[in-house]
C-alpha positions as CSV (number, residue, x, y, z in Angstrom):
1,X,-27.0,-18.5,13.3
2,X,-29.4,-18.0,10.5
3,X,-28.1,-16.4,7.3
4,X,-28.1,-17.3,3.7
5,X,-25.0,-19.4,2.7
6,X,-25.7,-19.4,-1.0
7,X,-24.3,-22.3,-3.0
8,X,-22.3,-25.0,-1.1
9,X,-19.0,-25.9,-2.7
10,X,-17.2,-29.2,-2.3
11,X,-13.6,-29.2,-1.2
12,X,-12.3,-29.7,-4.8
13,X,-14.5,-26.9,-6.0
14,X,-13.3,-24.5,-3.3
15,X,-9.7,-25.5,-4.1
16,X,-10.2,-24.7,-7.8
17,X,-11.7,-21.3,-7.0
18,X,-8.8,-20.5,-4.7
19,X,-6.3,-21.8,-7.3
20,X,-4.8,-24.2,-4.7
21,X,-4.7,-27.8,-4.0
22,X,-7.3,-29.8,-2.0
23,X,-4.8,-30.3,0.9
24,X,-4.7,-26.5,1.5
25,X,-8.5,-26.3,1.7
26,X,-8.6,-29.3,4.0
27,X,-6.0,-27.6,6.2
28,X,-8.1,-24.4,6.4
29,X,-11.0,-26.6,7.5
30,X,-8.9,-28.6,10.1
31,X,-7.5,-25.3,11.6
32,X,-11.0,-23.8,11.5
33,X,-9.8,-20.8,9.5
34,X,-12.8,-21.0,7.2
35,X,-16.5,-21.6,7.8
36,X,-17.7,-25.0,6.6
37,X,-20.9,-27.1,6.8
38,X,-21.2,-30.8,7.6
39,X,-23.7,-32.6,5.4
40,X,-23.6,-36.1,6.7
41,X,-20.0,-37.2,6.2
42,X,-19.4,-34.6,3.6
43,X,-17.9,-31.2,4.1
44,X,-19.1,-28.2,2.1
45,X,-17.9,-24.6,2.1
46,X,-20.5,-21.8,1.5
47,X,-19.6,-19.5,-1.3
48,X,-20.1,-16.6,1.1
49,X,-17.5,-18.1,3.5
50,X,-15.0,-18.5,0.6
51,X,-15.6,-14.9,-0.5
52,X,-15.2,-13.7,3.2
53,X,-11.9,-15.7,3.5
54,X,-10.6,-14.1,0.3
55,X,-11.6,-10.6,1.4
56,X,-10.0,-11.1,4.8
57,X,-6.7,-12.3,3.3
58,X,-6.5,-9.7,0.5
59,X,-3.5,-7.5,0.9
60,X,-3.7,-4.0,-0.6
61,X,-0.7,-2.7,-2.5
62,X,1.4,-0.2,-0.7
63,X,1.2,3.4,-1.9
64,X,4.4,4.5,-3.5
65,X,5.6,7.8,-2.1
66,X,7.9,10.1,-4.0
67,X,11.2,10.8,-2.3
68,X,11.8,14.5,-1.7
69,X,15.5,13.9,-1.9
70,X,17.1,13.1,-5.2
71,X,20.4,11.2,-5.3
72,X,23.3,13.1,-6.9
73,X,24.5,11.4,-10.1
């Protein structure tokens, strides 16, 4: 697989960007829910992988529909 990863983030940097703790990011890695790179003993997360994770887990707001029936007061 040859594509540009961009900057590689450490686990604490990725946690800061997500606004979570380091344990959450480590769990994502352990469960292989996010792409990561092994650099020797170190684990790094590509910025593109973090952006893809955020995009894939973003929930759009529901559209509010108007009720055609009004309640009697």
